[in-house]
C-alpha positions, -999 to 999 in steps of 0.1 A, spaced: -573 -882 -59 -601 -874 -35 -606 -842 -15 -586 -840 18 -601 -827 50 -569 -813 65 -586 -802 97 -601 -835 107 -571 -847 127 -566 -813 143 -602 -809 156 -599 -840 177 -563 -835 190 -558 -831 227 -543 -796 222 -572 -782 202 -598 -797 226 -580 -781 255 -579 -748 237 -617 -749 233 -622 -754 270 -618 -721 290 -621 -741 322 -586 -753 317 -570 -718 315 -545 -711 342 -535 -681 363 -555 -649 360 -571 -661 327 -586 -690 345 -601 -667 371 -613 -640 347 -650 -633 343 -643 -627 306 -625 -660 299 -654 -674 279 -653 -646 254 -617 -635 255 -595 -665 263 -564 -644 263 -536 -648 238 -527 -685 237 -499 -678 212 -483 -652 235 -487 -675 266 -470 -703 247 -442 -681 234 -434 -667 268 -440 -698 290 -441 -729 267 -476 -735 282 -504 -726 259 -529 -726 288 -509 -702 310 -521 -667 317 -519 -642 288 -487 -622 296 -498 -590 278 -532 -587 295 -534 -557 319 -568 -567 333 -566 -580 369 -597 -602 378 -607 -602 414 -626 -635 412 -653 -654 394 -676 -654 425 -710 -641 416 -703 -642 379 -733 -652 359 -726 -666 324 -751 -660 297 
C-alpha cells in the first residue's frame, strides 16, 4: 500500500478555502482590524450559530471600523 495524503481533499474544500479568507468573516469579525491575525473562534461561531463565518461569540473586542486600517 502507498502512503496516503489525508489532507489533500481537505485543503481544496470550499469550507477550508473560506476559512482561510478573512474577507468572508461576518459581523464584528469581518469589520475588525485584527481579523487577518486573529480570525476569531470559528469553532465557537459554528457551535453557537451553525455558521462558521459568523462573529466569534466570546470576543469582547468591539471594532469601530476598518477605515484607515493599514495592513502590513
